[in-house]
Biopython code that builds the backbone (N, CA, C, O; Angstrom):
import numpy as np
from Bio.PDB.StructureBuilder import StructureBuilder

atoms = [
    (1, "MET", "N", (1.057, 8.424, -7.119)),
    (1, "MET", "CA", (-0.193, 8.785, -6.491)),
    (1, "MET", "C", (-1.328, 8.192, -7.332)),
    (1, "MET", "O", (-1.386, 8.396, -8.545)),
    (2, "ASP", "N", (-2.214, 7.466, -6.681)),
    (2, "ASP", "CA", (-3.308, 6.836, -7.414)),
    (2, "ASP", "C", (-4.561, 7.716, -7.414)),
    (2, "ASP", "O", (-4.601, 8.775, -6.788)),
    (3, "GLN", "N", (-5.561, 7.254, -8.121)),
    (3, "GLN", "CA", (-6.793, 8.034, -8.287)),
    (3, "GLN", "C", (-7.503, 8.266, -6.958)),
    (3, "GLN", "O", (-8.021, 9.357, -6.720)),
    (4, "ALA", "N", (-7.536, 7.264, -6.093)),
    (4, "ALA", "CA", (-8.198, 7.404, -4.791)),
    (4, "ALA", "C", (-7.526, 8.489, -3.958)),
    (4, "ALA", "O", (-8.194, 9.259, -3.267)),
    (5, "GLU", "N", (-6.210, 8.542, -4.032)),
    (5, "GLU", "CA", (-5.473, 9.555, -3.282)),
    (5, "GLU", "C", (-5.737, 10.948, -3.846)),
    (5, "GLU", "O", (-5.906, 11.906, -3.092)),
    (6, "ARG", "N", (-5.771, 11.057, -5.156)),
    (6, "ARG", "CA", (-6.082, 12.352, -5.782)),
    (6, "ARG", "C", (-7.472, 12.836, -5.373)),
    (6, "ARG", "O", (-7.668, 14.015, -5.078)),
    (7, "GLN", "N", (-8.420, 11.923, -5.359)),
    (7, "GLN", "CA", (-9.783, 12.281, -4.967)),
    (7, "GLN", "C", (-9.844, 12.689, -3.497)),
    (7, "GLN", "O", (-10.561, 13.624, -3.144)),
    (8, "ALA", "N", (-9.105, 12.002, -2.649)),
    (8, "ALA", "CA", (-9.078, 12.339, -1.227)),
    (8, "ALA", "C", (-8.482, 13.721, -1.014)),
    (8, "ALA", "O", (-8.986, 14.494, -0.200)),
    (9, "ILE", "N", (-7.419, 14.039, -1.732)),
    (9, "ILE", "CA", (-6.797, 15.359, -1.625)),
    (9, "ILE", "C", (-7.765, 16.435, -2.090)),
    (9, "ILE", "O", (-7.921, 17.461, -1.428)),
    (10, "ALA", "N", (-8.414, 16.205, -3.223)),
    (10, "ALA", "CA", (-9.381, 17.174, -3.744)),
    (10, "ALA", "C", (-10.523, 17.386, -2.753)),
    (10, "ALA", "O", (-10.961, 18.517, -2.543)),
    (11, "ALA", "N", (-11.005, 16.309, -2.149)),
    (11, "ALA", "CA", (-12.089, 16.417, -1.174)),
    (11, "ALA", "C", (-11.646, 17.229, 0.043)),
    (11, "ALA", "O", (-12.399, 18.073, 0.528)),
    (12, "CYS", "N", (-10.450, 16.984, 0.534)),
    (12, "CYS", "CA", (-9.933, 17.732, 1.683)),
    (12, "CYS", "C", (-9.774, 19.213, 1.351)),
    (12, "CYS", "O", (-10.041, 20.071, 2.192)),
    (13, "GLN", "N", (-9.349, 19.507, 0.149)),
    (13, "GLN", "CA", (-9.166, 20.899, -0.263)),
    (13, "GLN", "C", (-10.482, 21.662, -0.321)),
    (13, "GLN", "O", (-10.492, 22.887, -0.194)),
    (14, "THR", "N", (-11.578, 20.961, -0.510)),
    (14, "THR", "CA", (-12.885, 21.623, -0.548)),
    (14, "THR", "C", (-13.578, 21.587, 0.805)),
    (14, "THR", "O", (-14.736, 21.988, 0.920)),
    (15, "GLY", "N", (-12.878, 21.109, 1.831)),
    (15, "GLY", "CA", (-13.420, 21.106, 3.179)),
    (15, "GLY", "C", (-14.054, 19.799, 3.608)),
    (15, "GLY", "O", (-14.556, 19.709, 4.729)),
    (16, "GLU", "N", (-14.052, 18.793, 2.769)),
    (16, "GLU", "CA", (-14.633, 17.491, 3.102)),
    (16, "GLU", "C", (-13.567, 16.633, 3.773)),
    (16, "GLU", "O", (-12.876, 15.849, 3.123)),
    (17, "LEU", "N", (-13.453, 16.796, 5.062)),
    (17, "LEU", "CA", (-12.351, 16.174, 5.790)),
    (17, "LEU", "C", (-12.567, 14.697, 6.099)),
    (17, "LEU", "O", (-11.706, 14.072, 6.718)),
    (18, "THR", "N", (-13.681, 14.132, 5.688)),
    (18, "THR", "CA", (-13.895, 12.703, 5.917)),
    (18, "THR", "C", (-12.879, 11.867, 5.153)),
    (18, "THR", "O", (-12.587, 10.740, 5.553)),
    (19, "GLN", "N", (-12.345, 12.387, 4.081)),
    (19, "GLN", "CA", (-11.360, 11.670, 3.275)),
    (19, "GLN", "C", (-9.946, 11.778, 3.848)),
    (19, "GLN", "O", (-9.021, 11.130, 3.359)),
    (20, "PHE", "N", (-9.786, 12.593, 4.876)),
    (20, "PHE", "CA", (-8.469, 12.779, 5.480)),
    (20, "PHE", "C", (-7.925, 11.470, 6.047)),
    (20, "PHE", "O", (-6.713, 11.255, 6.059)),
    (21, "THR", "N", (-8.806, 10.604, 6.510)),
    (21, "THR", "CA", (-8.387, 9.321, 7.082)),
    (21, "THR", "C", (-7.560, 8.509, 6.097)),
    (21, "THR", "O", (-6.553, 7.912, 6.477)),
    (22, "LEU", "N", (-7.971, 8.482, 4.851)),
    (22, "LEU", "CA", (-7.222, 7.752, 3.829)),
    (22, "LEU", "C", (-5.792, 8.281, 3.731)),
    (22, "LEU", "O", (-4.836, 7.506, 3.710)),
    (23, "LEU", "N", (-5.657, 9.589, 3.674)),
    (23, "LEU", "CA", (-4.328, 10.191, 3.562)),
    (23, "LEU", "C", (-3.509, 9.947, 4.830)),
    (23, "LEU", "O", (-2.321, 9.634, 4.758)),
    (24, "TYR", "N", (-4.147, 10.092, 5.977)),
    (24, "TYR", "CA", (-3.470, 9.867, 7.252)),
    (24, "TYR", "C", (-2.910, 8.450, 7.323)),
    (24, "TYR", "O", (-1.743, 8.249, 7.659)),
    (25, "GLU", "N", (-3.752, 7.474, 7.006)),
    (25, "GLU", "CA", (-3.321, 6.080, 7.098)),
    (25, "GLU", "C", (-2.199, 5.755, 6.118)),
    (25, "GLU", "O", (-1.342, 4.922, 6.412)),
    (26, "ARG", "N", (-2.198, 6.398, 4.972)),
    (26, "ARG", "CA", (-1.147, 6.130, 3.986)),
    (26, "ARG", "C", (0.195, 6.744, 4.377)),
    (26, "ARG", "O", (1.245, 6.193, 4.048)),
    (27, "TYR", "N", (0.171, 7.872, 5.070)),
    (27, "TYR", "CA", (1.412, 8.608, 5.279)),
    (27, "TYR", "C", (1.898, 8.718, 6.713)),
    (27, "TYR", "O", (2.999, 9.224, 6.931)),
    (28, "ILE", "N", (1.137, 8.272, 7.698)),
    (28, "ILE", "CA", (1.537, 8.470, 9.088)),
    (28, "ILE", "C", (2.890, 7.846, 9.408)),
    (28, "ILE", "O", (3.682, 8.462, 10.122)),
    (29, "GLU", "N", (3.180, 6.667, 8.917)),
    (29, "GLU", "CA", (4.467, 6.034, 9.216)),
    (29, "GLU", "C", (5.628, 6.808, 8.595)),
    (29, "GLU", "O", (6.666, 6.980, 9.233)),
    (30, "LYS", "N", (5.465, 7.267, 7.379)),
    (30, "LYS", "CA", (6.524, 8.041, 6.721)),
    (30, "LYS", "C", (6.743, 9.368, 7.434)),
    (30, "LYS", "O", (7.881, 9.803, 7.610)),
    (31, "ILE", "N", (5.654, 10.009, 7.844)),
    (31, "ILE", "CA", (5.762, 11.282, 8.560)),
    (31, "ILE", "C", (6.453, 11.065, 9.897)),
    (31, "ILE", "O", (7.336, 11.835, 10.275)),
    (32, "TYR", "N", (6.053, 10.016, 10.615)),
    (32, "TYR", "CA", (6.665, 9.717, 11.903)),
    (32, "TYR", "C", (8.166, 9.493, 11.753)),
    (32, "TYR", "O", (8.954, 10.048, 12.518)),
    (33, "ARG", "N", (8.566, 8.686, 10.775)),
    (33, "ARG", "CA", (9.992, 8.415, 10.565)),
    (33, "ARG", "C", (10.757, 9.690, 10.220)),
    (33, "ARG", "O", (11.879, 9.885, 10.690)),
    (34, "PHE", "N", (10.164, 10.550, 9.410)),
    (34, "PHE", "CA", (10.810, 11.805, 9.037)),
    (34, "PHE", "C", (11.016, 12.693, 10.263)),
    (34, "PHE", "O", (12.107, 13.221, 10.482)),
    (35, "VAL", "N", (9.963, 12.850, 11.056)),
    (35, "VAL", "CA", (10.060, 13.697, 12.251)),
    (35, "VAL", "C", (11.050, 13.100, 13.240)),
    (35, "VAL", "O", (11.846, 13.827, 13.833)),
    (36, "TYR", "N", (11.010, 11.795, 13.423)),
    (36, "TYR", "CA", (11.949, 11.137, 14.327)),
    (36, "TYR", "C", (13.382, 11.372, 13.871)),
    (36, "TYR", "O", (14.247, 11.687, 14.688)),
    (37, "PHE", "N", (13.637, 11.224, 12.592)),
    (37, "PHE", "CA", (14.974, 11.439, 12.049)),
    (37, "PHE", "C", (15.425, 12.879, 12.282)),
    (37, "PHE", "O", (16.572, 13.119, 12.659)),
    (38, "LYS", "N", (14.533, 13.826, 12.061)),
    (38, "LYS", "CA", (14.886, 15.242, 12.205)),
    (38, "LYS", "C", (15.092, 15.645, 13.657)),
    (38, "LYS", "O", (15.937, 16.492, 13.948)),
    (39, "THR", "N", (14.339, 15.055, 14.564)),
    (39, "THR", "CA", (14.429, 15.460, 15.967)),
    (39, "THR", "C", (15.252, 14.503, 16.818)),
    (39, "THR", "O", (15.693, 14.858, 17.911)),
    (40, "LEU", "N", (15.459, 13.293, 16.317)),
    (40, "LEU", "CA", (16.175, 12.244, 17.045)),
    (40, "LEU", "C", (15.511, 11.895, 18.367)),
    (40, "LEU", "O", (16.173, 11.455, 19.307)),
    (41, "HIS", "N", (14.202, 12.094, 18.435)),
    (41, "HIS", "CA", (13.411, 11.746, 19.615)),
    (41, "HIS", "C", (12.200, 10.950, 19.170)),
    (41, "HIS", "O", (11.674, 11.153, 18.076)),
    (42, "GLN", "N", (11.767, 10.052, 20.021)),
    (42, "GLN", "CA", (10.622, 9.228, 19.680)),
    (42, "GLN", "C", (9.313, 9.874, 20.102)),
    (42, "GLN", "O", (8.259, 9.528, 19.568)),
    (43, "GLU", "N", (9.354, 10.788, 21.032)),
    (43, "GLU", "CA", (8.123, 11.434, 21.513)),
    (43, "GLU", "C", (7.975, 12.810, 20.929)),
    (43, "GLU", "O", (7.000, 13.503, 21.221)),
]
sb = StructureBuilder()
sb.init_structure("model")
sb.init_model(0)
sb.init_chain("A")
sb.init_seg("    ")
for serial, (resi, resn, name, xyz) in enumerate(atoms, 1):
    if name == "N":
        sb.init_residue(resn, " ", resi, " ")
    sb.init_atom(name, np.array(xyz, "f"), 0.0, 1.0, " ", f" {name:<3s}", serial, name[0])
structure = sb.get_structure()
């Protein structure tokens, strides 16, 4: 985890959700693959 990610997490924890985009863009593919694997469905 790099400094930018730590700062984005800290900002989100204090209610500043503008930094959520950074986290979303970094993890959406991994989250999608995990959910797909667990559910075996693409939708």
